[in-house]
C-alpha positions in Angstrom: 35.0 24.3 10.3 36.8 22.8 7.3 39.0 25.4 6.7 39.9 26.0 10.2 43.1 24.5 11.9 43.3 21.4 13.9 43.9 23.7 17.2 40.7 25.7 16.4 38.9 22.7 16.0 40.2 21.5 19.5 39.5 24.7 21.0 36.0 24.4 19.8 35.4 20.8 21.1 37.1 21.6 24.2 34.7 24.5 25.3 31.9 22.6 24.6 29.6 20.8 27.2 27.8 17.7 26.2 24.9 15.7 27.8 23.6 12.1 26.8 20.3 10.5 26.8 20.5 6.6 26.5 17.3 4.6 25.7 17.9 0.7 26.1 16.7 -2.5 27.1 18.2 -5.0 29.9 16.8 -8.1 31.8 19.0 -6.8 34.5 17.2 -5.4 37.5 17.4 -1.5 37.7 19.3 -1.6 41.2 22.1 -3.4 39.7 22.2 -1.5 36.4 22.5 1.4 38.6 25.4 0.0 40.9 27.4 -1.2 37.6 27.0 2.1 36.0 27.8 4.0 39.1 31.4 1.9 39.3 32.0 2.0 35.6 31.4 5.6 34.8 32.6 7.0 38.1 29.5 8.9 38.9 26.4 8.7 40.9 23.5 7.4 39.4 20.2 8.0 41.2 17.6 5.1 40.6 14.3 7.2 39.7 10.8 5.0 39.7 9.2 7.6 37.5 8.9 8.1 34.0 10.3 11.7 32.8 10.7 12.4 36.4 12.0 16.1 37.9 15.2 14.5 39.5 17.9 16.9 38.4 21.3 15.8 37.1 24.5 17.4 36.9 28.2 16.8 35.8 28.4 14.6 39.0 24.9 12.8 39.3 23.0 11.1 36.7 19.6 9.2 36.8 18.2 6.2 35.7 14.5 5.9 35.1 12.0 3.6 33.4 10.7 4.2 29.8 7.2 3.0 29.8 6.9 3.5 26.1 8.9 0.4 25.3 7.7 -1.8 28.2 8.9 -3.0 31.6 12.5 -3.7 30.4 13.2 -0.4 29.0 15.5 2.3 30.6 16.8 5.8 30.1 19.9 6.9 31.5 20.3 10.4 31.5 23.4 12.5 32.5 24.2 15.9 33.1 26.1 18.3 30.9 29.8 17.4 30.8 33.1 19.0 29.2 33.6 17.4 25.8 37.0 15.7 27.1 35.1 13.9 29.9 32.0 13.3 27.9 33.2 11.1 25.0 34.8 8.5 27.4 31.1 8.3 29.2 29.9 7.8 25.7 31.9 5.1 24.7 31.9 3.2 27.9 27.9 3.6 28.4 27.6 2.4 24.7 29.8 -0.8 25.2 27.9 -1.4 28.5 24.6 -1.7 26.7 26.0 -3.8 24.0 27.3 -6.1 26.7 24.4 -6.2 29.1 21.2 -5.0 27.1 19.8 -4.3 23.7 18.3 -1.4 21.6 15.6 -1.6 19.1 13.9 0.7 16.5 12.0 2.4 19.7 15.2 3.5 21.3 16.7 6.9 20.8 19.9 8.4 21.6 19.7 12.3 22.2 22.6 14.5 23.3 22.4 18.0 24.4 25.2 20.8 23.4 26.0 24.0 25.2 29.3 26.0 26.0 31.2 27.2 28.4 30.4 30.8 29.8 34.3 31.3 30.5 34.4 31.6 26.5 33.3 35.0 26.3 33.9 35.1 22.2 30.9 33.1 21.9 27.4 34.6 21.5 25.0 33.1 23.9 23.0 30.1 23.1 19.9 31.7 24.1 20.5 34.2 21.1 21.1 31.7 18.5 20.3 32.4 14.9 17.8 29.1 14.5 17.3 30.1 10.9 20.9 30.1 10.3 21.1 26.6 11.8 18.4 25.1 10.0 19.6 26.5 6.5 23.1 25.0 6.8 22.7 22.1 8.7 23.9 19.1 6.8 21.1 16.4 7.7 22.3 14.1 4.7 25.5 13.6 6.5 23.3 12.4 9.9 20.8 10.5 7.8 23.6 8.7 5.9 24.7 7.0 9.2 21.2 6.8 11.1 19.0 6.4 8.0 16.4 4.5 9.9 15.7 7.9 11.8 14.8 9.3 8.4 11.3 10.8 9.0 11.1 9.5 12.2 7.8 11.3 13.6 9.9 12.0 16.9 13.1 13.4 15.0 11.6 15.4 11.9 13.8 17.3 9.7 13.8 21.1 10.5 14.1 21.9 7.0 10.7 23.3 7.2 10.9 27.2 6.9 7.7 29.1 6.4 6.7 33.1 6.1 5.7 34.1 9.6 2.8 35.5 7.7 1.6 32.4 6.3 0.0 33.9 3.0 3.0 35.7 2.5 4.9 35.7 -1.0 8.5 36.0 -0.7 9.7 34.2 -3.8 12.1 36.9 -5.1 14.2 37.6 -1.8 17.6 38.9 -2.4 18.6 38.7 1.2 18.0 36.6 4.6 16.0 38.2 7.3 15.2 35.7 10.0 12.6 38.0 11.2 10.4 37.1 8.2 10.4 33.5 8.6 9.3 30.7 11.1 11.3 27.6 11.6 9.9 24.3 13.7 10.2 24.9 17.3 8.6 22.1 18.8 10.1 19.2 20.4 9.7 16.3 18.2 12.4 17.6 15.7 15.8 16.5 15.0 17.0 19.6 16.6 14.9 20.6 19.3 15.0 24.4 19.8 12.5 24.7 22.4 15.7 24.1 24.9 17.7 26.9 23.5 16.0 29.3 26.0 17.6 27.2 28.6 21.1 27.4 27.2 21.5 24.5 25.2 20.3 22.7 22.2 18.9 19.1 22.0 19.6 17.0 19.0 17.4 14.0 18.4 18.3 12.4 15.2 20.1 9.5 16.4 19.2 6.0 17.6 17.3 2.9 16.3 18.2 -0.7 16.4 21.7 -1.5 17.6 22.8 2.2 17.9 25.2 1.0 20.6 27.3 -0.5 18.1 27.9 2.9 16.0 30.4 4.3 18.3 32.3 6.1 15.3 29.2 7.3 13.6 27.7 8.9 17.1 30.9 10.7 17.8 31.0 11.7 14.2 27.8 13.4 14.6 28.7 14.8 18.0 31.8 16.6 16.9 30.0 17.8 13.8 26.9 19.5 15.2 29.4 21.0 18.3 31.8 22.6 15.3 28.7 23.6 13.6 27.3 25.3 16.5 30.4 27.0 17.6 31.0 28.3 14.0 27.5 30.1 14.4 27.9 31.5 18.1 31.5 32.6 17.3 30.2 34.5 14.2 32.7 32.5 11.7 29.7 31.0 9.8 27.5 33.8 8.0 24.6 33.5 5.5 26.3 32.3 2.4 24.9 32.3 -1.1 24.2 28.7 -0.7 22.0 29.7 2.4 20.2 32.4 0.0 19.7 30.0 -2.9 18.1 27.1 -0.4 16.0 29.8 1.0 14.8 31.0 -2.5 14.0 27.3 -3.5 12.0 26.7 -0.6 10.0 30.2 -1.0 9.7 29.4 -4.6 7.8 26.0 -3.8 5.9 27.3 -1.1 4.8 30.6 -3.0 3.3 28.0 -5.8 0.9 27.1 -2.8 0.2 30.4 -1.6 -1.1 31.5 -5.0 -3.3 28.6 -5.6 -5.1 29.9 -2.5 -5.5 33.4 -4.0 -8.9 31.8 -5.3 -11.1 29.0 -6.1 -10.1 28.7 -9.9 -6.4 28.8 -9.0 -6.8 26.2 -6.4 -8.6 24.0 -9.1 -6.0 24.2 -11.5 -2.9 23.6 -9.4 -4.4 20.8 -7.2 -6.9 19.0 -9.5 -6.5 15.7 -7.3 -7.3 17.7 -4.3 -11.4 17.4 -4.3 -13.5 19.9 -2.5 -16.8 19.3 -1.5 -19.3 21.1 1.0 -22.0 18.6 2.4 -20.7 16.0 0.2 -21.6 18.3 -3.1 -19.2 19.4 -5.3 -21.0 22.6 -6.9 -18.3 24.9 -7.8 -20.7 27.9 -6.7 -21.1 26.2 -3.6 -17.6 25.8 -3.1 -16.5 29.4 -3.7 -19.1 30.6 -1.5 -17.5 28.6 1.5 -14.1 28.8 0.0 -13.0 31.6 2.7 -14.1 29.3 5.4 -12.6 26.2 4.3 -9.4 28.0 2.8 -6.8 28.1 5.7 -7.7 24.4 7.1 -7.0 23.2 3.4 -3.9 25.1 3.4 -3.0 23.4 6.6 -3.6 20.3 5.3 -1.5 20.7 2.3 1.4 22.3 4.0 1.6 20.8 7.4 0.2 17.3 6.5 1.8 16.8 3.0 -1.3 15.6 1.7 -1.8 16.7 -2.0 -4.2 13.9 -3.3 -7.8 13.4 -1.1 -11.2 14.2 -1.1 -12.2 17.0 1.5 -15.6 18.1 2.9 -16.7 20.6 4.9 -19.9 19.7 7.1 -22.0 22.7 7.4 -24.1 21.3 10.0 -21.5 20.3 12.7 -18.7 22.4 11.7 -16.4 19.5 11.0 -13.8 19.1 8.4 -13.2 15.6 6.8 -10.6 14.0 4.8 -11.0 10.9 2.8 -8.7 8.6 0.9 -5.8 10.9 1.6 -2.0 9.5 1.9 -0.1 11.3 4.7 3.6 10.1 5.4 6.9 11.9 6.2 6.4 13.6 9.5 3.1 15.2 8.6 0.8 16.9 10.9 -3.2 16.5 10.9 -5.5 18.2 13.3 -9.3 18.6 14.2 -10.4 16.5 11.1 -12.7 13.3 10.5 -10.2 11.0 8.6 -11.6 8.4 6.7 -10.2 5.5 4.6 -6.9 7.3 5.2 -3.3 5.8 5.0 -1.0 7.5 7.1 2.3 6.8 8.2 5.3 8.8 10.4 2.5 11.3 11.3 1.2 13.1 14.3 -2.5 13.3 14.6 -4.2 15.5 17.0 -8.2 15.8 18.0 -9.2 13.7 14.8 -11.8 11.1 14.6 -10.5 7.9 12.7 -12.6 5.7 10.6 -11.6 2.8 8.2 -7.9 4.3 8.4 -4.4 2.4 8.4 -1.9 4.3 10.6 1.6 3.4 10.8 4.5 4.6 13.1 2.6 7.6 14.5 1.6 9.6 17.3 -2.5 9.9 18.0 -3.3 12.3 20.7 -6.6 13.4 22.0 -8.6 11.4 19.3 -10.9 8.9 18.9 -10.3 5.6 17.0 -13.7 4.9 15.9 -14.0 2.1 13.7 -12.3 -0.5 11.2 -9.1 1.1 11.8 -5.8 -0.6 12.0 -3.2 1.3 14.0 0.6 -0.5 13.7 3.9 0.5 16.0 2.2 3.8 17.2 2.1 5.9 20.4 -1.7 6.3 21.4 -2.1 9.3 23.9 -5.3 10.3 25.9 -7.5 8.5 22.9 -10.2 6.0 22.9 -10.6 3.1 20.7 -14.1 1.6 20.0 -15.0 -1.9 19.3 -13.9 -3.1 15.7 -10.3 -1.4 15.5 -6.9 -3.0 15.9 -4.0 -2.0 18.1 -1.0 -3.9 17.0 2.6 -3.2 18.6 1.5 0.1 20.2 2.2 2.1 23.2 -1.3 3.1 24.8 -1.1 5.8 27.7 -4.8 6.7 27.9 -6.1 7.2 31.3 -9.8 7.3 31.9 -10.2 6.5 28.1 -11.9 3.2 26.7 -10.1 0.7 25.0 -12.6 -1.6 23.9 -11.0 -3.3 20.5 -8.3 -5.9 19.8 -4.7 -5.0 21.0 -2.0 -7.4 19.5 1.5 -6.8 21.3 2.6 -3.6 22.4 2.4 -1.8 26.0 -0.6 -0.7 28.0 0.5 2.3 30.4 -3.0 3.1 31.2 -6.6 2.7 29.9 -9.8 1.5 30.7 -10.4 -1.9 28.9 -13.8 -2.3 27.6 -16.2 -5.5 28.1 -15.0 -6.3 24.3 -11.3 -5.7 24.5 -9.1 -8.6 23.4 -5.8 -8.0 24.6 -3.1 -10.6 23.5 -0.9 -12.3 25.6 2.2 -10.8 24.2 0.8 -7.4 25.4 2.6 -6.0 28.2 1.1 -4.0 31.2 3.4 -1.9 32.7 2.9 -0.3 36.1 4.6 2.9 37.8 6.2 3.1 41.3 2.8 4.4 42.8 0.4 1.8 40.7 2.4 -1.2 42.1 2.2 0.3 45.5 -1.7 0.1 45.2 -1.6 -3.0 43.5 0.0 -4.4 46.8 -2.3 -2.5 49.0 -5.4 -4.3 47.3 -3.7 -7.9 46.7 -1.4 -8.8 49.3 -3.4 -10.8 52.0 -1.6 -9.6 54.8 -2.9 -6.3 54.1 -6.2 -7.7 53.6 -6.2 -9.3 57.3 -5.1 -5.9 58.7 -8.1 -4.5 57.1 -10.6 -7.2 58.3 -13.1 -5.0 60.2 -14.0 -8.3 62.3 -10.2 -7.9 64.0 -11.2 -4.1 64.4 -7.7 -3.1 63.2 -7.4 -0.2 60.9 -4.4 -0.1 58.5 -3.3 3.5 57.7 -0.7 3.2 55.1 2.0 2.5 58.2 4.2 0.8 55.6 5.1 4.0 53.6 
């Protein structure tokens, strides 16, 4: 809104509703945190004992809950949507309170949501937001200049990733923009979380990191920028520009190069000479040509979604598994349904993969098996097993009913079955939810054991709860 008057900007800001999510650490017990924040903010702050609870928040009722991903001292304060004039004082007061009574690390995120008052009938509904227009025009450089430590963060990835809805379409010569032809990222862990748009608001996830609470001016600038930018789109002031068309043409030009490479094996060999294709560990050209239709889409995903350009790829015909060796994946890549061998992975998401001899940093591993000789640093490990001979260093481990049987150095264990060969460091923190604490008390409290003593013929029936 650079050409608009001060009055126009003030009108746009005044019509917005902002909600915040603050992740932070504090040594203070949560009951006291709730009391202090309630008095400071003039709001009712509800204490929830469950991570990602369904306790609703409103403009008058906020909630504080544990964030187990950072250990027992990590908290998350979630506000309801607030009018801009009320939201900014709440923002500043909370950031200052965190700075005086706690701290933040690189594990901490700061998120905010934006919606607009339904009383403003000049605006298009948020549910009808043109997401492609938002993606093409959003100035991520402005945001990353203030929060550079969040660049390529696996939980706040860049939305500048536009592909044709028909993945093998060639759209390099477009002369106009038709949003129906293109697909933009619509998953949770992007800088702009579009999955919330059907609910009437947009969540922004770019911000956070160590000492984010000290960046009050930077946070306000980003909040104002996003609100005004969204207002321009929803009010119809911002239309597709020649700059938007040029950006899209450049994206499609690069994308088309990849698509043309998959028209036949010869084109692929020529354009990706360092991406070696094998079938049953053999690189016979005629054999690869025979199986090219089988492996084509998987290789395409590895290059486009994973960002991998140099690797050995093998298709095992006996198991039907795809294998990737000596690959480097970084910068918010995504790899799935693969055996990964001797790969270096950073800031990526791995799903349903088997890992052998890999080094993984600052990533997310889901529904996978960490088989042997892997080193995983500062990552979130969910529903994944880890065999003997691996290292999980400074990781968040939430793997109920999965065996963790390796060296665990530092980090947090939320849930896991520890094997007989597991070597867990003293620095590793085991966090428990409210129900786990209750169960632990039931088992360990000597008074409860006495109540269950069969000789005394007293049956304990959970009477305390």
